[in-house]
C-alpha positions in Angstrom: -7.2 19.4 -0.8 -8.4 18.6 -4.3 -12.4 19.3 -5.2 -14.3 18.5 -8.1 -11.5 16.0 -9.5 -11.9 13.3 -11.5 -9.8 10.4 -10.0 -9.0 7.0 -11.2 -7.5 4.2 -8.2 -6.9 1.0 -9.7 -6.7 -1.3 -7.1 -9.2 1.0 -5.2 -11.2 -1.6 -3.1 -8.3 -3.1 -1.3 -7.3 -1.4 1.5 -5.6 1.7 0.7 -7.5 2.5 -2.4 -10.4 2.3 -0.1 -8.9 4.9 2.7 -7.9 7.3 -0.3 -11.5 6.7 -2.0 -12.9 7.9 1.7 -10.8 10.6 2.0 -11.9 11.7 -1.8 -15.5 11.0 -2.2 -17.4 13.3 -0.6 -15.8 16.4 -3.3 -14.7 14.3 -6.2 -15.5 11.5 -8.6 -14.1 8.8 -7.9 -13.3 5.7 -10.3 -12.1 2.6 -9.0 -10.5 -0.4 -11.4 -10.6 -3.5 -9.2 -11.3 -7.3 -10.0 -12.3 -7.4 -6.3 -10.4 -10.0 -5.0 -10.5 -8.2 -2.0 -13.5 -5.7 -1.7 -12.8 -3.5 1.6 -14.9 -1.1 -0.6 -17.9 -2.7 -0.4 -17.0 -3.3 3.5 -16.7 0.4 3.7 -20.2 1.1 2.4 -18.3 3.3 -0.5 -19.3 1.3 -3.5 -23.0 3.0 -3.1 -21.6 6.1 -2.6 -23.1 8.4 -5.6 -19.8 9.8 -6.2 -18.0 6.6 -6.7 -17.9 4.6 -10.0 -16.8 1.2 -10.0 -15.4 -0.7 -12.8 -14.7 -4.9 -12.2 -11.6 -5.2 -14.6 -8.2 -6.1 -14.4 -5.3 -4.0 -15.2 -3.8 -6.8 -17.8 -6.7 -5.8 -19.9 -6.3 -2.8 -21.8 -9.3 -2.3 -23.4 -10.6 -1.8 -19.5 -7.8 0.2 -18.3 -8.3 2.7 -21.7 -11.9 2.7 -20.8 -11.1 3.6 -17.0 -8.6 6.0 -17.5 -10.8 8.3 -20.1 -11.9 11.6 -18.5 -9.8 11.5 -15.3 -7.7 14.6 -14.1 -5.3 12.2 -11.4 -4.2 8.3 -11.7 -3.7 6.4 -8.7 -1.9 3.2 -9.7 -2.1 0.9 -6.7 -3.5 -2.5 -8.7 -1.0 -5.4 -7.8 -0.9 -8.7 -5.8 -0.4 -8.0 -2.3 0.9 -9.9 1.1 3.7 -12.4 0.9 1.7 -15.9 0.9 -0.2 -15.0 -2.2 2.9 -13.6 -3.6 4.8 -16.9 -3.4 1.6 -18.7 -4.1 1.3 -16.9 -7.8 4.8 -15.5 -8.8 3.4 -15.7 -12.3 0.8 -13.1 -11.8 2.0 -11.2 -9.3 5.2 -10.3 -11.8 2.3 -10.0 -14.5 0.2 -7.5 -13.1 2.8 -5.1 -12.1 4.3 -5.3 -15.2 1.5 -5.5 -17.7 -0.7 -3.1 -15.9 1.9 -1.0 -15.2 2.4 -0.3 -18.9 -1.1 0.1 -19.8 -2.0 2.5 -17.2 1.1 4.5 -18.5 0.4 4.3 -21.9 -3.4 5.2 -21.6 -2.5 8.0 -19.2 0.0 9.6 -21.8 -2.7 9.1 -24.3 -5.2 11.2 -22.8 -4.8 14.6 -22.8 -4.6 17.1 -19.8 -3.8 14.0 -17.0 -2.6 16.0 -14.0 -1.0 13.2 -12.2 -0.1 9.4 -11.9 0.9 8.0 -9.3 2.5 4.5 -9.0 2.6 2.4 -5.9 5.7 0.6 -5.7 7.0 -1.2 -2.2 10.0 -0.7 0.5 10.4 -4.4 -0.2 12.8 -2.9 -3.4 15.4 -2.3 -0.6 15.7 -5.9 0.1 16.3 -7.7 3.7 18.5 -5.2 5.3 17.0 -2.1 5.1 18.1 0.5 7.5 17.3 4.2 7.4 17.1 3.6 3.5 16.6 6.6 1.5 15.5 7.1 -2.3 18.5 7.4 -3.8 19.8 4.2 -1.8 21.0 1.2 -3.8 18.4 -1.0 -4.3 19.0 -4.7 -3.1 17.2 -7.8 -4.0 17.3 -11.3 -3.7 18.6 -14.4 -6.0 16.8 -14.8 -9.2 14.5 -18.2 -8.5 13.2 -17.0 -5.0 9.6 -16.2 -5.3 9.8 -13.6 -2.5 11.8 -11.3 -5.2 9.3 -11.5 -7.9 7.1 -8.6 -6.2 9.9 -6.4 -5.6 11.7 -6.5 -8.8 8.7 -6.1 -10.9 8.0 -3.1 -8.9 11.3 -1.7 -9.1 10.3 -2.2 -12.8 7.4 -0.1 -12.9 9.0 2.9 -11.1 12.0 3.1 -14.0 8.8 2.8 -16.1 6.7 5.8 -14.7 10.2 7.9 -14.2 11.1 7.7 -17.4 7.3 8.5 -18.7 7.9 12.1 -16.7 11.2 12.0 -18.7 10.6 11.0 -22.5 7.0 12.0 -22.3 6.7 14.7 -19.9 3.8 12.7 -17.9 3.8 13.7 -14.1 4.5 10.6 -12.6 4.9 10.1 -9.0 6.2 7.0 -7.3 5.7 6.2 -3.5 7.3 3.4 -1.6 4.9 2.3 1.4 6.7 0.8 4.4 4.0 -1.5 6.6 0.9 0.4 6.3 -2.1 -1.3 9.2 -4.7 0.4 10.4 -8.9 -0.1 10.2 -10.0 -1.5 7.5 -7.1 -3.5 6.3 -8.3 -7.1 4.1 -6.1 -9.7 3.5 -2.8 -10.3 5.6 -1.0 -8.2 7.7 1.0 -8.9 10.9 -0.9 -6.2 13.0 -4.5 -7.6 11.1 -3.7 -11.0 11.7 -2.5 -10.4 15.3 -5.1 -8.3 16.4 -8.1 -10.6 15.0 -6.3 -13.1 16.6 -5.7 -11.6 20.3 -9.6 -10.9 19.8 -10.4 -14.3 19.5 -8.4 -15.8 22.5 -6.6 -17.0 19.7 -2.5 -18.3 19.4 -0.4 -15.3 17.3 2.1 -16.8 15.3 5.3 -15.5 14.2 8.0 -16.8 12.3 11.1 -18.3 13.8 12.1 -16.1 16.9 10.1 -12.7 15.4 13.2 -10.5 15.8 12.7 -9.1 12.0 12.4 -4.9 12.4 9.7 -2.8 10.8 8.7 0.3 10.9 4.5 0.7 11.1 2.8 3.7 9.3 -1.2 4.0 10.2 -2.9 4.6 6.9 -4.6 8.0 7.6 -0.8 9.0 7.3 -0.3 7.5 4.1 -3.3 9.0 2.6 -1.9 12.0 3.8 1.1 11.5 1.7 -0.7 10.4 -1.6 -3.1 13.8 -1.2 0.2 16.0 -0.9 1.9 13.5 -3.8 -1.2 14.9 -6.2 -1.3 18.0 -5.2 2.2 18.9 -4.5 4.3 19.8 -8.2 7.4 19.0 -6.3 6.9 15.9 -6.1 6.6 14.8 -10.1 9.4 12.8 -11.2 10.4 11.7 -8.5 9.8 8.6 -5.6 8.9 9.1 -1.7 9.8 6.9 1.1 6.0 6.7 2.7 6.5 5.7 6.3 7.1 6.0 10.5 10.5 5.3 11.6 9.0 6.5 15.3 7.3 3.3 15.1 9.7 0.9 14.6 9.6 -2.5 16.8 10.5 -6.2 16.4 7.7 -8.6 15.4 7.8 -10.8 18.8 7.7 -7.1 20.3 4.2 -6.0 18.3 3.0 -9.3 19.2 3.6 -8.3 22.8 2.4 -4.9 22.5 -0.9 -6.2 20.5 -1.9 -8.9 23.7 -1.5 -5.9 26.1 -3.5 -3.2 24.7 -6.5 -6.0 23.6 -6.1 -7.7 27.1 -5.8 -11.1 25.2 -5.1 -14.2 26.9 -3.9 -15.4 23.5 0.1 -17.0 23.5 2.3 -16.6 21.2 3.6 -19.1 18.9 7.2 -19.3 17.2 6.8 -21.1 14.2 9.5 -21.7 11.7 9.8 -20.1 8.2 12.4 -21.0 6.0 11.8 -19.0 2.9 13.6 -15.4 2.5 12.1 -12.9 4.9 12.7 -9.1 5.2 15.0 -9.0 8.3 15.6 -5.3 9.1 13.3 -2.6 7.1 13.5 1.4 8.3 13.0 4.4 6.4 14.6 7.7 6.0 11.7 10.0 5.2 13.4 13.1 5.1 12.5 13.7 1.5 8.7 13.3 2.0 9.1 15.7 4.4 11.2 18.5 2.3 9.7 18.3 -0.9 5.7 17.5 0.0 5.7 18.5 3.9 4.8 15.0 4.8 5.4 13.6 8.5 3.6 10.4 10.0 1.6 12.1 12.4 -0.1 8.6 14.6 2.1 6.6 16.9 2.0 3.1 17.2 0.6 2.8 20.2 -2.8 5.0 19.2 -2.4 3.6 16.2 -2.7 0.0 17.8 -5.5 1.4 19.6 -7.8 2.6 17.3 -7.0 -0.3 15.1 -8.0 -3.0 18.1 -11.3 -1.0 18.7 -12.5 -0.8 15.0 -11.8 -4.9 14.4 -13.3 -5.2 18.4 -17.0 -3.6 16.5 -16.6 -5.7 13.5 -16.8 -9.2 15.6 -19.4 -7.5 17.3 -21.2 -7.3 14.1 -20.8 -3.4 15.0 -19.5 -2.2 11.5 
């Protein structure tokens, strides 16, 4: 476990960043760089934690990035536009934040002496529409130019190449993580499980795209935080990309909706909605590399993760969290 370290988390007010800050804050100094478009950090009460420092700023602003990186030992770069709907509405900003933001973070980190690790957050979207037991070394497959869905994926793939090349050319100890469908308590913004659970608890219709036969593997938030911690600490991680997910928790979207309804004991109904945009039909990771090099294996099974998530959202809706 890290102790006494200075850790920068860009996009650290988001869902995963907040969970990571919560894990690290008691024993380390955490600096968060974020524009606060989504603010799970405040909802978790971490913005008042004595070891958490918030810099409100944009990763596209090199001055803000240099200020944030200065004095840090570790950098976890998560800042990006997240969520399919948001990407479709803001494709240019999506690419700018990924490309300009990551270039700024890597340049600033490389200019500082003593950076022990830079973790660049990529995405499982780099594998395209059909990804069955995909390994890190498998060929990435992106959609047609002009299709807004893939602007996020192509920019993230470019940042992976950039992070790896900073390691190869400048010996900056960089790592890339490809998260596969993260969920859990505290999620803000978009996300199927978040939406399904809240709607089920409120007795509202659960909407799924087309037939709901898209297949996903779901990874609980505590598991990906475990993986990030290992990537920060293990020397074997440097210069590598890692799929982080839980292939055991694989269901169709329709099955997921049914499972949420059963676990919440909800009377909500499922509504099928036409969706004419590009979609990911199948996404299941191979995680053997993370297991072999990091010692990572997801621990939380889907039903238990959903029960914990449902309990948190039920308490939140009741004003208890």
